[in-house]
N, C-alpha and C positions, 0 to 999 in steps of 0.2 A: 168787741171788734174780733170779726172772725180772723183766723190766724191764714196768713198768705204764703204759700211757698215761693221759692226763688223761680225765676220763669224757666220753662222748658220749652225747645225748639221742636215741634212737632210737624212731621211731614208724611202724612200717611202712615206707615208702619216703622218709620225712621225716627229715633229720639235722640235727641242732643242736650246734654246737660254739661256744659264746659264752663272752666273756670271759676267754679263756685267754691274752690277750696275745702271741699269736704274730704275727711280722712276714710269714711265709708259710704257705701252706697246709701243714699236716704230711702228709708222704708216706703214713702208715698210714690217714689218711681216704680216700685215693684208693683204696689197696690193698684196703681192708676194705669200701667202702660205694660207690665209683664205678660199679661196674657195675650197681647197680640204683636207686641215690638218685635220686628224681625232685624232691625239694626240699630245698636246702641253706640253712642259716642260720647265717652266719659274723660275726654283730654283734659289736660291742663287743670286738674284738681290736686289734693294732696292723698290719693287713695293708698291706703295700706292694705285693704282687704277687699275681696270681691264676693264677700259671702252674701252680698244682697242680690246676687245673680239668680238665686235659687227660684225667684220668682219669674224668671224671664225663659220660660218653658220653650218658647218658639223661636229663640235667637239664632241668626243666621250670621251675622256681622258683629263683632264687638271690637271697639277702637279704644284703647286706655293709655294711649300716648301721653308722656310728661306727666306722670305720677310718682308715688314712692314705693311702687310694688318691689318686694324682695323675694328671697329665696323660699320664704313661707307662703308664698302665693298658693292659693287652692281655690281651684274653680269646681263648681257643681257639674253633673254631667250634663252636657249639652249636646244632644245626638244630631242636631241639625246645623251647628255651627260650622261654616266652612271658611271665614275669614276672621283673623285675629291679628291685630296690631299691638305690641307692647313696647313700641319705641321709647326709649329714654326714660326706664325705670331703673330700679336698682339690683338687676338679676346678675348673678355672677356664677351660678351652678347650673350649667347648661344640661348636663345630664339628667338631674333630678327635674328640671322643668319639662323636658322632653318626655320623660317616662311619665309623668302626670298628664301631659297633653295627649299622650297615646291612649291613656286610659279614659279620659272623659270627653274626648272631642273626636269620636271616630270619623266625622266627615271633614275633619280640617284639611284644606286643600292649600290655604294662604296664610303664610306667616311672616311676621317682620319683627325683628329684635333689635334693629339699628339703635345705638346710642346706648347700649347696655355693656357691661365688660364680659358679658357671657358672649358677646359678639365681638370677635377681634377685628374690627373695622378701624382703617387709618383715620376715620373722622373723628373717632373718640379715642383711639390707642395709637399715637404716633410712631411707637415702637413695632406696631405689627405691619405685615405687609400683604401683598394679594395671597401669597402661599398659606399663610397663616389662616387667612378668610377663606381660603378654598378647602382647607382642611376641614375647618368649622362647617361649611355647607355638606361636605361628604357625612361627617357624624350626625348633623340634623337629618339628613335624607336616609341615612342607615337607620334612625330612631322612628322617623315619621316618612316612610316610603310612598305615601300617597301625595305628598305635596307637589303642587303644580308651580307655585312661586314662592320665593324665599327671600326676604327683604326686598332689593329692588331688581330682583332677577328672575326671570324665567327658569324653571328647573329644566335642564336638558336630559337627552335620553342618555347621552356619554356620562353625566353625572351620575345619574341613576344606577347605571352600571358599576361606575367605580364605587359608589356607596356600598354597593351590594357586596363588592369584592372585596374594599379595604376600609370601608367606614367604620367598623368596630375598632380600628387601631386609631383613629384619629380625633380621639378625644380631646377637648379643648381643657386644659388644665386651669383650675382657678387660680386666681392671684394667692399669693402665700399668706398675705395679710390684708384683711379687708377692714377699712377705716370706718369706724361707726357713723351712722348719719349726721349730717350736720345739724347741731342744735339751733334753736332760735337764736339770733344774735351771733351767729357764728361768722367769722369774716371771710370765709369760703363759699360763695355762691355760684356755681357754674351756672353758665347761661343755660337757657332750655334749649335741647336740641331737637329739631325735628326736621323730618325731609321734606316738609311741605311748604308751599310757597308762603311770603309774607300775607297777613290777612287771614290765614287759616284758623286762627284762635277764635274767631268769631262764630258763635253757635250755629248761625245760619249758613255758613260757607265751609266749616271743617269737615273734610271728608276722608281724613285718614290718607293712607300711603296709596290707596288704590283708585280705579277709575273706572266709568262706564261712559257710554255716549250720551247724547243730548236726549236722546228718545228715552233713557232708561233701560235700554238693552245693552247687554255686555258686547264688547267688540269681539268678534270671531277670533282674531289671532292674538287678542290681550286677555290677560288674565281676569277672570270674572269679577275679582274684587277690587282690582286696582282703579282709582278714581282720578281724574284731574279737572273736575267740575270747579 
């Protein structure tokens, strides 16, 4: 009997492989779709590595929300990638992440890090306030000045100027102690965070945090990556 792989949602050059609990990107995805995929959604898995992305040479959009990616995250060089969402992972070292992204994703314009400790947002850090979040934005824009959209907000000209002037001094400090990842059977299971509406876990409907209009064309005044389909 031939071995069958878990179902993949395919829509032109858009690939979705959601909710399969894989810890690494399955090799068959790269073999079958890597040479033409422009958008890849791997949300709601258990990914700890993105090494399998080396096969996706044409990738422009990557959604890896609700996984287990940590500070050892390594991406291959993706020269065409303009949209990256890493919401609700285990990222705490913002400086190391941004320096890595600057080196391997030169075309990146849309980035979302909500739900990570590296992003001091009140949604996941009640002790943080808007000032903390704004300092984080200045630091991110200092490291990645080409960004047009960060998390749920469009980057403003004022923010870019402030980042150039003071961003280097706005570094977000990592938590002093990092608890080890919960082992299987642990009593603590935080609810999965996502900025997406209910039902977005479905492989056919999940669209990341970005939007485009029904015609497939990006709205003129909206960031090219943001979707609300």
